[in-house]
C-alpha positions as CSV (number, residue, x, y, z in Angstrom):
1,M,-99.3,21.7,-38.9
2,A,-96.4,23.9,-37.8
3,R,-94.0,21.0,-38.2
4,A,-95.2,20.3,-41.8
5,L,-94.9,23.9,-42.8
6,T,-91.4,24.1,-41.4
7,R,-90.4,20.9,-43.2
8,T,-91.9,22.3,-46.4
9,R,-89.7,25.4,-46.0
10,D,-86.8,23.1,-45.4
11,F,-87.5,21.3,-48.7
12,L,-87.7,24.7,-50.6
13,A,-84.4,25.8,-49.1
14,A,-82.7,22.5,-49.9
15,S,-84.0,22.4,-53.5
16,S,-83.8,26.1,-54.5
17,L,-81.4,27.9,-52.1
18,D,-78.7,25.5,-51.0
19,P,-75.4,26.9,-52.2
20,A,-73.9,23.6,-53.3
21,V,-77.1,22.6,-55.2
22,L,-77.1,26.0,-56.9
23,R,-73.5,25.2,-58.1
24,G,-74.7,22.0,-59.6
25,A,-74.4,19.5,-56.8
26,R,-76.9,16.7,-56.4
27,P,-79.8,17.9,-54.1
28,E,-79.4,15.2,-51.5
29,K,-81.0,17.0,-48.6
30,A,-84.1,17.8,-50.7
31,I,-84.3,14.2,-52.0
32,A,-84.1,12.9,-48.4
33,L,-87.3,14.8,-47.6
34,M,-89.2,13.1,-50.4
35,N,-91.3,10.0,-50.0
36,P,-89.0,7.2,-51.2
37,H,-92.0,5.0,-51.9
38,Q,-93.5,7.4,-54.5
39,K,-92.1,5.5,-57.5
40,D,-93.2,7.9,-60.3
41,V,-91.4,10.8,-58.5
42,T,-88.3,8.8,-57.5
43,D,-88.0,7.6,-61.1
44,F,-88.4,11.2,-62.4
45,V,-85.8,12.5,-60.1
46,A,-83.3,9.8,-60.9
47,T,-83.8,10.2,-64.7
48,A,-83.8,14.0,-64.6
49,L,-80.5,14.2,-62.7
50,S,-78.7,11.6,-64.7
51,T,-80.1,12.2,-68.2
52,P,-82.1,15.5,-68.3
53,G,-84.3,16.0,-71.2
54,E,-87.8,16.9,-72.4
55,G,-90.3,15.6,-69.9
56,H,-87.7,15.0,-67.2
57,D,-86.0,18.3,-66.4
58,P,-84.6,18.6,-62.9
59,L,-85.2,22.3,-63.0
60,M,-88.9,21.6,-62.4
61,L,-87.9,20.9,-58.8
62,F,-84.3,22.0,-58.2
63,S,-82.4,25.2,-59.0
64,R,-79.0,24.4,-60.5
65,F,-76.4,26.3,-62.5
66,D,-73.4,24.9,-64.4
67,P,-70.4,26.4,-62.5
68,A,-68.4,26.3,-65.8
69,Q,-70.9,28.6,-67.4
70,A,-72.3,30.9,-64.7
71,R,-71.5,31.9,-61.1
72,L,-73.8,33.4,-58.5
73,V,-73.2,37.0,-57.5
74,G,-73.2,37.6,-53.8
75,D,-74.7,35.4,-51.1
76,E,-78.3,36.5,-51.3
77,V,-81.1,35.0,-53.4
78,R,-84.2,37.2,-53.1
79,T,-87.5,35.3,-52.7
80,R,-91.2,36.3,-52.7
81,G,-94.1,34.0,-52.2
82,R,-96.5,32.2,-49.9
83,L,-97.4,28.9,-48.3
84,S,-101.0,27.9,-48.0
85,Y,-102.5,24.7,-46.6
86,R,-105.6,22.6,-46.4
87,E,-106.8,19.2,-45.3
88,G,-105.9,16.6,-47.9
89,K,-106.8,12.9,-48.3
90,L,-107.0,10.6,-45.3
91,G,-106.4,13.5,-42.9
92,A,-103.1,14.6,-44.5
93,L,-102.0,18.2,-44.6
94,E,-101.7,19.5,-48.1
95,V,-99.3,22.4,-48.5
96,T,-99.0,24.6,-51.6
97,A,-95.8,26.7,-52.0
98,D,-95.9,29.4,-54.7
99,V,-92.5,31.1,-54.6
100,T,-90.5,33.4,-56.9
101,Y,-86.7,33.2,-56.7
102,V,-84.3,35.8,-58.2
103,Y,-80.8,34.5,-58.9
104,P,-78.2,37.2,-59.9
105,V,-75.5,35.5,-61.9
106,A,-72.4,36.5,-63.9
107,P,-70.2,34.7,-66.4
108,A,-68.1,32.0,-64.9
109,G,-65.0,33.3,-66.6
110,G,-65.3,36.8,-65.0
111,G,-66.7,40.1,-66.0
112,N,-69.1,42.6,-64.6
113,E,-72.3,41.7,-66.5
114,V,-75.1,40.5,-64.2
115,V,-78.2,38.6,-65.4
116,R,-81.1,37.9,-63.1
117,V,-82.6,34.4,-63.6
118,I,-86.1,34.7,-62.3
119,V,-87.8,31.4,-61.4
120,R,-91.4,30.9,-60.1
121,R,-92.4,27.5,-58.8
122,E,-95.6,26.2,-57.5
123,T,-95.1,22.9,-55.6
124,V,-98.0,21.1,-53.9
125,V,-97.0,18.4,-51.3
126,S,-98.9,16.2,-48.9
127,W,-97.7,15.3,-45.5
128,D,-99.2,11.9,-44.9
129,D,-99.8,9.7,-41.9
130,P,-97.5,6.6,-42.3
131,A,-100.3,4.6,-40.6
132,K,-102.6,5.4,-43.5
133,V,-100.3,5.8,-46.6
134,V,-97.1,4.1,-47.7
135,T,-94.6,6.7,-46.8
136,E,-91.8,7.4,-44.3
137,E,-92.1,9.6,-41.3
138,G,-91.0,13.1,-42.0
139,T,-91.1,12.8,-45.8
140,L,-93.5,14.6,-48.3
141,T,-95.5,13.1,-51.1
142,L,-95.3,15.3,-54.2
143,L,-98.7,16.0,-55.7
144,S,-97.8,18.5,-58.4
145,Y,-95.1,20.9,-59.6
146,K,-95.1,23.8,-62.0
147,L,-92.4,26.1,-63.2
148,D,-92.0,29.4,-65.0
149,M,-88.6,31.0,-65.6
150,T,-87.1,33.9,-67.4
151,N,-83.5,34.4,-68.4
152,G,-82.8,30.7,-67.6
153,G,-81.9,29.8,-71.2
154,C,-83.8,28.4,-74.2
155,G,-83.5,25.1,-76.0
156,E,-83.3,21.5,-74.9
157,P,-83.1,20.9,-71.1
158,T,-79.5,20.5,-69.8
159,G,-80.2,20.1,-66.1
160,H,-79.0,23.6,-65.4
161,F,-80.2,27.1,-65.9
162,R,-78.1,28.6,-68.7
163,P,-78.3,32.4,-68.8
164,E,-77.0,34.0,-71.9
165,F,-74.5,36.8,-71.5
166,G,-73.4,39.5,-73.9
167,G,-75.9,42.3,-73.4
168,G,-78.6,41.2,-75.9
169,A,-82.0,39.9,-75.2
170,V,-81.4,37.0,-72.9
171,D,-84.5,35.0,-73.9
172,T,-86.2,35.6,-77.2
173,D,-89.6,34.4,-78.4
174,P,-89.9,34.3,-82.2
175,D,-93.5,35.4,-81.8
176,G,-92.5,38.4,-79.8
177,R,-94.1,37.3,-76.6
178,K,-93.2,39.5,-73.6
179,V,-93.7,38.7,-69.9
180,D,-93.2,40.4,-66.6
181,P,-91.5,37.8,-64.5
182,Y,-92.3,39.5,-61.3
183,D,-96.1,39.5,-61.9
184,R,-97.6,37.0,-59.6
185,T,-101.2,37.8,-60.2
186,A,-101.8,35.1,-62.8
187,P,-101.7,31.4,-61.8
188,L,-99.0,29.2,-63.2
189,G,-100.0,26.9,-66.0
190,G,-98.8,23.3,-66.8
191,N,-98.2,20.5,-64.4
192,G,-95.7,17.7,-63.9
193,G,-93.3,17.2,-66.8
194,G,-92.6,20.7,-67.8
195,S,-94.1,24.2,-68.1
196,G,-90.8,26.0,-67.9
197,D,-90.9,27.9,-71.2
198,G,-88.2,30.5,-70.5
199,C,-88.0,31.8,-74.0
200,A,-90.3,34.9,-73.7
201,T,-88.7,38.3,-73.5
202,A,-88.7,39.8,-70.0
203,T,-90.1,43.3,-69.8
204,R,-87.9,43.9,-66.7
205,S,-85.3,41.9,-64.8
C-alpha cells in the first residue's frame, strides 16, 4: 500500500509540479507511470498532446503553460488535497487523489502583474497485479479524471493554461456565475473528456 501511495504522489508531481512540464514540455515521467496497455488512455494522451481540442485536452491530466505567454513566479506551487484508497477489482489498490494546485504566473514579456491559476483535479487510479491484469509492474491504470480550473483561460483548448493579464476579470461567465476556487466542500463534476469550465468569475484568487 505504501508503495502505491508513494507512486501516486510521484505521478501527481510529474504531471502537475514538474518545472519542465509546467513550461510546456512533454510529461514523459508521468506517462512512464501509466499503464502502456490501457489503449483508450494512451490514445487520449497522444492525441491531446499532439492536437489538443474539445474532448482531448491534456490539461485534464497535466499542468502546462505556454512559455511565450506566461511564466511562473517563484519556485513554489502551493497545494492542498488528500489521497484516499480502497480495495479495487481483483485485489488491486484503488487510489483517489483530490488536489488543488495554485500556480502564480506573470506575463512572459515581463511586468509585475501576477495571476493565480487555480486547478483542482480528482484522479482515480488502480494499482493492479500484473498476474491478474494486463499491465506493467509499477504502472497505474487510470480509472477516472476530473478537472476544475479558474483563471486558466476560456475558449477552445490549446493544450496550455492561458491566463489573461491586464487587470480585468480574468475569466468571465456571460451568465454571471461566480465560484470560490478554494472551496473544496463540493465534489467535482464531470468525468473523462472534460469538465474544466474555467470561465466562471472567481470570488477570490
